[in-house]
A tleap script that builds the chain and sets N, CA, C and O, in Angstrom:
source leaprc.protein.ff14SB
mol = sequence {
  NMET GLY PHE TRP ASP ASN SER ALA ILE GLU
  THR ASP LYS MET THR VAL LYS GLU PHE LEU
  ASP TYR LEU THR ASP GLU ASN TRP HIE THR
  GLU ARG PHE VAL ILE GLU ALA ILE ILE ASP
  GLY ARG GLU LYS TYR ILE ARG LEU ALA MET
  LEU ILE TRP LEU MET HIE MET GLU TYR GLY
  HIE MET PRO ASN GLU LEU SER ILE LEU ARG
  ASN GLN ILE TYR LYS GLU ILE ASP ASN CGLU
}
set mol.1.N position { 93.713 134.214 109.350 }
set mol.1.CA position { 94.765 133.213 109.487 }
set mol.1.C position { 94.489 132.073 108.511 }
set mol.1.O position { 93.364 131.576 108.453 }
set mol.2.N position { 95.459 131.665 107.771 }
set mol.2.CA position { 95.313 130.594 106.807 }
set mol.2.C position { 95.542 129.230 107.418 }
set mol.2.O position { 96.008 129.105 108.550 }
set mol.3.N position { 95.209 128.222 106.659 }
set mol.3.CA position { 95.343 126.838 107.119 }
set mol.3.C position { 96.758 126.528 107.586 }
set mol.3.O position { 96.943 125.956 108.661 }
set mol.4.N position { 97.732 126.890 106.811 }
set mol.4.CA position { 99.106 126.494 107.106 }
set mol.4.C position { 99.691 127.282 108.270 }
set mol.4.O position { 100.736 126.899 108.796 }
set mol.5.N position { 99.054 128.363 108.687 }
set mol.5.CA position { 99.536 129.170 109.802 }
set mol.5.C position { 99.003 128.703 111.149 }
set mol.5.O position { 99.481 129.153 112.191 }
set mol.6.N position { 98.026 127.812 111.146 }
set mol.6.CA position { 97.355 127.429 112.378 }
set mol.6.C position { 98.096 126.279 113.048 }
set mol.6.O position { 97.878 125.115 112.712 }
set mol.7.N position { 98.968 126.605 113.993 }
set mol.7.CA position { 99.765 125.575 114.662 }
set mol.7.C position { 99.003 124.918 115.813 }
set mol.7.O position { 99.514 123.992 116.442 }
set mol.8.N position { 97.779 125.392 116.095 }
set mol.8.CA position { 97.015 124.863 117.217 }
set mol.8.C position { 96.351 123.520 116.908 }
set mol.8.O position { 95.971 122.806 117.836 }
set mol.9.N position { 96.202 123.160 115.644 }
set mol.9.CA position { 95.550 121.895 115.331 }
set mol.9.C position { 96.519 120.746 115.558 }
set mol.9.O position { 97.693 120.818 115.194 }
set mol.10.N position { 96.011 119.700 116.159 }
set mol.10.CA position { 96.822 118.512 116.405 }
set mol.10.C position { 96.383 117.429 115.434 }
set mol.10.O position { 95.647 116.507 115.786 }
set mol.11.N position { 96.857 117.567 114.200 }
set mol.11.CA position { 96.418 116.660 113.143 }
set mol.11.C position { 96.892 115.229 113.361 }
set mol.11.O position { 96.289 114.295 112.834 }
set mol.12.N position { 97.949 115.047 114.117 }
set mol.12.CA position { 98.459 113.693 114.341 }
set mol.12.C position { 97.493 112.858 115.186 }
set mol.12.O position { 97.637 111.638 115.262 }
set mol.13.N position { 96.520 113.498 115.815 }
set mol.13.CA position { 95.553 112.778 116.643 }
set mol.13.C position { 94.211 112.601 115.940 }
set mol.13.O position { 93.253 112.122 116.547 }
set mol.14.N position { 94.132 112.988 114.651 }
set mol.14.CA position { 92.885 112.905 113.891 }
set mol.14.C position { 92.954 111.767 112.884 }
set mol.14.O position { 94.018 111.425 112.367 }
set mol.15.N position { 91.775 111.188 112.620 }
set mol.15.CA position { 91.687 110.270 111.498 }
set mol.15.C position { 91.645 111.119 110.226 }
set mol.15.O position { 91.473 112.336 110.296 }
set mol.16.N position { 91.798 110.490 109.088 }
set mol.16.CA position { 91.733 111.220 107.821 }
set mol.16.C position { 90.365 111.878 107.675 }
set mol.16.O position { 90.279 113.044 107.288 }
set mol.17.N position { 89.300 111.148 107.978 }
set mol.17.CA position { 87.955 111.714 107.874 }
set mol.17.C position { 87.781 112.910 108.808 }
set mol.17.O position { 87.209 113.927 108.414 }
set mol.18.N position { 88.268 112.793 110.035 }
set mol.18.CA position { 88.171 113.916 110.976 }
set mol.18.C position { 88.919 115.129 110.454 }
set mol.18.O position { 88.443 116.258 110.572 }
set mol.19.N position { 90.098 114.894 109.873 }
set mol.19.CA position { 90.888 115.994 109.339 }
set mol.19.C position { 90.176 116.666 108.161 }
set mol.19.O position { 90.126 117.894 108.083 }
set mol.20.N position { 89.628 115.864 107.250 }
set mol.20.CA position { 88.905 116.423 106.107 }
set mol.20.C position { 87.667 117.186 106.571 }
set mol.20.O position { 87.357 118.253 106.041 }
set mol.21.N position { 86.961 116.641 107.557 }
set mol.21.CA position { 85.808 117.349 108.120 }
set mol.21.C position { 86.235 118.651 108.778 }
set mol.21.O position { 85.539 119.661 108.676 }
set mol.22.N position { 87.377 118.629 109.451 }
set mol.22.CA position { 87.910 119.835 110.086 }
set mol.22.C position { 88.177 120.927 109.041 }
set mol.22.O position { 87.852 122.096 109.249 }
set mol.23.N position { 88.770 120.524 107.922 }
set mol.23.CA position { 89.044 121.494 106.857 }
set mol.23.C position { 87.750 122.143 106.373 }
set mol.23.O position { 87.698 123.355 106.165 }
set mol.24.N position { 86.703 121.329 106.194 }
set mol.24.CA position { 85.417 121.861 105.763 }
set mol.24.C position { 84.842 122.798 106.826 }
set mol.24.O position { 84.357 123.883 106.507 }
set mol.25.N position { 84.898 122.377 108.076 }
set mol.25.CA position { 84.365 123.195 109.168 }
set mol.25.C position { 85.050 124.558 109.241 }
set mol.25.O position { 84.423 125.553 109.605 }
set mol.26.N position { 86.322 124.599 108.900 }
set mol.26.CA position { 87.099 125.839 108.966 }
set mol.26.C position { 87.045 126.634 107.655 }
set mol.26.O position { 87.742 127.636 107.493 }
set mol.27.N position { 86.201 126.165 106.720 }
set mol.27.CA position { 86.012 126.839 105.428 }
set mol.27.C position { 87.257 126.768 104.531 }
set mol.27.O position { 87.524 127.685 103.755 }
set mol.28.N position { 87.999 125.686 104.646 }
set mol.28.CA position { 89.188 125.467 103.821 }
set mol.28.C position { 88.874 124.421 102.755 }
set mol.28.O position { 89.511 123.371 102.677 }
set mol.29.N position { 87.884 124.737 101.949 }
set mol.29.CA position { 87.410 123.789 100.940 }
set mol.29.C position { 88.457 123.515 99.862 }
set mol.29.O position { 88.591 122.382 99.398 }
set mol.30.N position { 89.187 124.533 99.469 }
set mol.30.CA position { 90.194 124.351 98.422 }
set mol.30.C position { 91.334 123.470 98.925 }
set mol.30.O position { 91.810 122.599 98.197 }
set mol.31.N position { 91.773 123.689 100.163 }
set mol.31.CA position { 92.823 122.838 100.732 }
set mol.31.C position { 92.340 121.394 100.853 }
set mol.31.O position { 93.091 120.454 100.592 }
set mol.32.N position { 91.091 121.231 101.248 }
set mol.32.CA position { 90.530 119.880 101.334 }
set mol.32.C position { 90.519 119.225 99.956 }
set mol.32.O position { 90.842 118.046 99.818 }
set mol.33.N position { 90.147 119.993 98.947 }
set mol.33.CA position { 90.120 119.497 97.578 }
set mol.33.C position { 91.502 118.988 97.156 }
set mol.33.O position { 91.616 117.911 96.571 }
set mol.34.N position { 92.533 119.751 97.450 }
set mol.34.CA position { 93.907 119.348 97.112 }
set mol.34.C position { 94.279 118.067 97.851 }
set mol.34.O position { 94.804 117.131 97.248 }
set mol.35.N position { 94.010 118.023 99.144 }
set mol.35.CA position { 94.396 116.862 99.956 }
set mol.35.C position { 93.632 115.607 99.528 }
set mol.35.O position { 94.206 114.520 99.468 }
set mol.36.N position { 92.342 115.757 99.231 }
set mol.36.CA position { 91.573 114.595 98.762 }
set mol.36.C position { 92.113 114.065 97.436 }
set mol.36.O position { 92.177 112.853 97.234 }
set mol.37.N position { 92.497 114.954 96.543 }
set mol.37.CA position { 93.057 114.526 95.255 }
set mol.37.C position { 94.359 113.767 95.472 }
set mol.37.O position { 94.617 112.766 94.803 }
set mol.38.N position { 95.175 114.237 96.399 }
set mol.38.CA position { 96.443 113.559 96.695 }
set mol.38.C position { 96.182 112.196 97.320 }
set mol.38.O position { 96.810 111.207 96.943 }
set mol.39.N position { 95.257 112.142 98.274 }
set mol.39.CA position { 94.926 110.872 98.931 }
set mol.39.C position { 94.424 109.855 97.908 }
set mol.39.O position { 94.805 108.685 97.944 }
set mol.40.N position { 93.565 110.313 96.997 }
set mol.40.CA position { 93.018 109.414 95.972 }
set mol.40.C position { 94.069 109.026 94.935 }
set mol.40.O position { 93.903 108.029 94.233 }
set mol.41.N position { 95.145 109.801 94.833 }
set mol.41.CA position { 96.207 109.497 93.884 }
set mol.41.C position { 95.819 109.707 92.434 }
set mol.41.O position { 96.371 109.066 91.540 }
set mol.42.N position { 94.887 110.590 92.201 }
set mol.42.CA position { 94.429 110.852 90.835 }
set mol.42.C position { 95.186 112.048 90.278 }
set mol.42.O position { 94.877 113.194 90.604 }
set mol.43.N position { 96.168 111.778 89.445 }
set mol.43.CA position { 97.049 112.832 88.941 }
set mol.43.C position { 96.296 113.972 88.267 }
set mol.43.O position { 96.614 115.142 88.482 }
set mol.44.N position { 95.308 113.638 87.462 }
set mol.44.CA position { 94.541 114.666 86.754 }
set mol.44.C position { 93.932 115.650 87.761 }
set mol.44.O position { 94.002 116.865 87.577 }
set mol.45.N position { 93.341 115.111 88.811 }
set mol.45.CA position { 92.680 115.957 89.793 }
set mol.45.C position { 93.670 116.663 90.712 }
set mol.45.O position { 93.392 117.761 91.195 }
set mol.46.N position { 94.812 116.049 90.956 }
set mol.46.CA position { 95.846 116.720 91.756 }
set mol.46.C position { 96.266 118.003 91.052 }
set mol.46.O position { 96.355 119.059 91.679 }
set mol.47.N position { 96.525 117.915 89.751 }
set mol.47.CA position { 96.940 119.106 88.992 }
set mol.47.C position { 95.842 120.170 88.989 }
set mol.47.O position { 96.116 121.347 89.221 }
set mol.48.N position { 94.608 119.760 88.730 }
set mol.48.CA position { 93.500 120.715 88.721 }
set mol.48.C position { 93.313 121.352 90.094 }
set mol.48.O position { 93.121 122.563 90.203 }
set mol.49.N position { 93.369 120.531 91.141 }
set mol.49.CA position { 93.195 121.041 92.502 }
set mol.49.C position { 94.291 122.039 92.858 }
set mol.49.O position { 94.019 123.078 93.459 }
set mol.50.N position { 95.518 121.725 92.490 }
set mol.50.CA position { 96.634 122.635 92.787 }
set mol.50.C position { 96.493 123.944 92.020 }
set mol.50.O position { 96.775 125.011 92.564 }
set mol.51.N position { 96.062 123.875 90.769 }
set mol.51.CA position { 95.868 125.108 89.990 }
set mol.51.C position { 94.769 125.977 90.595 }
set mol.51.O position { 94.911 127.197 90.679 }
set mol.52.N position { 93.679 125.347 91.013 }
set mol.52.CA position { 92.605 126.101 91.654 }
set mol.52.C position { 93.108 126.712 92.958 }
set mol.52.O position { 92.822 127.872 93.256 }
set mol.53.N position { 93.852 125.934 93.729 }
set mol.53.CA position { 94.396 126.445 94.995 }
set mol.53.C position { 95.344 127.619 94.744 }
set mol.53.O position { 95.279 128.622 95.455 }
set mol.54.N position { 96.219 127.507 93.746 }
set mol.54.CA position { 97.154 128.594 93.444 }
set mol.54.C position { 96.422 129.863 93.018 }
set mol.54.O position { 96.792 130.963 93.428 }
set mol.55.N position { 95.387 129.712 92.200 }
set mol.55.CA position { 94.623 130.893 91.790 }
set mol.55.C position { 93.879 131.489 92.984 }
set mol.55.O position { 93.782 132.710 93.109 }
set mol.56.N position { 93.356 130.635 93.856 }
set mol.56.CA position { 92.693 131.095 95.074 }
set mol.56.C position { 93.673 131.924 95.913 }
set mol.56.O position { 93.315 132.999 96.394 }
set mol.57.N position { 94.883 131.441 96.087 }
set mol.57.CA position { 95.892 132.161 96.862 }
set mol.57.C position { 96.302 133.465 96.168 }
set mol.57.O position { 96.501 134.486 96.827 }
set mol.58.N position { 96.425 133.426 94.862 }
set mol.58.CA position { 96.826 134.624 94.109 }
set mol.58.C position { 95.781 135.735 94.231 }
set mol.58.O position { 96.123 136.902 94.427 }
set mol.59.N position { 94.518 135.363 94.114 }
set mol.59.CA position { 93.440 136.351 94.225 }
set mol.59.C position { 93.219 136.808 95.666 }
set mol.59.O position { 92.751 137.921 95.906 }
set mol.60.N position { 93.554 135.950 96.615 }
set mol.60.CA position { 93.309 136.269 98.015 }
set mol.60.C position { 91.896 135.940 98.459 }
set mol.60.O position { 91.526 136.176 99.609 }
set mol.61.N position { 91.114 135.398 97.552 }
set mol.61.CA position { 89.754 134.947 97.848 }
set mol.61.C position { 89.354 133.956 96.760 }
set mol.61.O position { 90.067 133.784 95.772 }
set mol.62.N position { 88.214 133.312 96.949 }
set mol.62.CA position { 87.737 132.345 95.964 }
set mol.62.C position { 86.689 133.006 95.073 }
set mol.62.O position { 85.544 133.182 95.488 }
set mol.63.N position { 87.077 133.377 93.840 }
set mol.63.CA position { 86.089 133.945 92.919 }
set mol.63.C position { 84.981 132.928 92.645 }
set mol.63.O position { 85.222 131.721 92.641 }
set mol.64.N position { 83.782 133.422 92.420 }
set mol.64.CA position { 82.628 132.554 92.195 }
set mol.64.C position { 82.876 131.566 91.059 }
set mol.64.O position { 82.521 130.393 91.171 }
set mol.65.N position { 83.479 132.027 89.976 }
set mol.65.CA position { 83.725 131.148 88.830 }
set mol.65.C position { 84.654 129.987 89.203 }
set mol.65.O position { 84.475 128.863 88.733 }
set mol.66.N position { 85.631 130.265 90.038 }
set mol.66.CA position { 86.569 129.239 90.476 }
set mol.66.C position { 85.870 128.231 91.397 }
set mol.66.O position { 86.133 127.030 91.329 }
set mol.67.N position { 84.993 128.725 92.240 }
set mol.67.CA position { 84.211 127.856 93.115 }
set mol.67.C position { 83.305 126.943 92.293 }
set mol.67.O position { 83.163 125.760 92.603 }
set mol.68.N position { 82.697 127.489 91.255 }
set mol.68.CA position { 81.846 126.688 90.367 }
set mol.68.C position { 82.672 125.599 89.692 }
set mol.68.O position { 82.236 124.451 89.611 }
set mol.69.N position { 83.861 125.950 89.208 }
set mol.69.CA position { 84.746 124.969 88.577 }
set mol.69.C position { 85.123 123.866 89.558 }
set mol.69.O position { 85.074 122.683 89.218 }
set mol.70.N position { 85.497 124.252 90.771 }
set mol.70.CA position { 85.862 123.266 91.796 }
set mol.70.C position { 84.692 122.323 92.062 }
set mol.70.O position { 84.886 121.113 92.175 }
set mol.71.N position { 83.486 122.863 92.163 }
set mol.71.CA position { 82.310 122.028 92.422 }
set mol.71.C position { 82.000 121.102 91.250 }
set mol.71.O position { 81.557 119.972 91.457 }
set mol.72.N position { 82.229 121.570 90.019 }
set mol.72.CA position { 82.036 120.713 88.843 }
set mol.72.C position { 83.015 119.544 88.869 }
set mol.72.O position { 82.665 118.422 88.503 }
set mol.73.N position { 84.240 119.813 89.303 }
set mol.73.CA position { 85.242 118.744 89.385 }
set mol.73.C position { 84.863 117.754 90.475 }
set mol.73.O position { 85.018 116.546 90.294 }
set mol.74.N position { 84.364 118.254 91.615 }
set mol.74.CA position { 83.865 117.352 92.675 }
set mol.74.C position { 82.806 116.409 92.118 }
set mol.74.O position { 82.846 115.207 92.382 }
set mol.75.N position { 81.850 116.950 91.341 }
set mol.75.CA position { 80.798 116.128 90.756 }
set mol.75.C position { 81.371 115.091 89.798 }
set mol.75.O position { 80.923 113.944 89.769 }
set mol.76.N position { 82.367 115.503 89.015 }
set mol.76.CA position { 83.015 114.579 88.085 }
set mol.76.C position { 83.687 113.441 88.836 }
set mol.76.O position { 83.614 112.286 88.419 }
set mol.77.N position { 84.342 113.768 89.943 }
set mol.77.CA position { 85.003 112.739 90.755 }
set mol.77.C position { 83.964 111.788 91.323 }
set mol.77.O position { 84.165 110.573 91.307 }
set mol.78.N position { 82.858 112.319 91.822 }
set mol.78.CA position { 81.803 111.482 92.408 }
set mol.78.C position { 81.163 110.559 91.384 }
set mol.78.O position { 80.684 109.481 91.736 }
set mol.79.N position { 81.149 110.972 90.115 }
set mol.79.CA position { 80.523 110.163 89.073 }
set mol.79.C position { 81.432 109.057 88.538 }
set mol.79.O position { 80.981 108.210 87.767 }
set mol.80.N position { 82.679 109.054 88.928 }
set mol.80.CA position { 83.606 108.019 88.438 }
set mol.80.C position { 83.428 106.724 89.176 }
set mol.80.O position { 84.125 105.750 88.891 }
savepdb mol mol.pdb
quit
């Protein structure tokens, strides 16, 4: 079951941090990456995050190379 199919979560009762932690706990790292980029309002990272998410969905899994790229972008964001 994917993130968007799970109607059991009551996100309206979560803080942003709780929601982001929930995404990590459920192994939805790519979705968290997209949402964090949107929250931060960083256009460059929003586009990169969406492209990674789209490729993840197209493949049906997260290829190792894509995961490495996502982690490199996380490091770049942290260094800003």
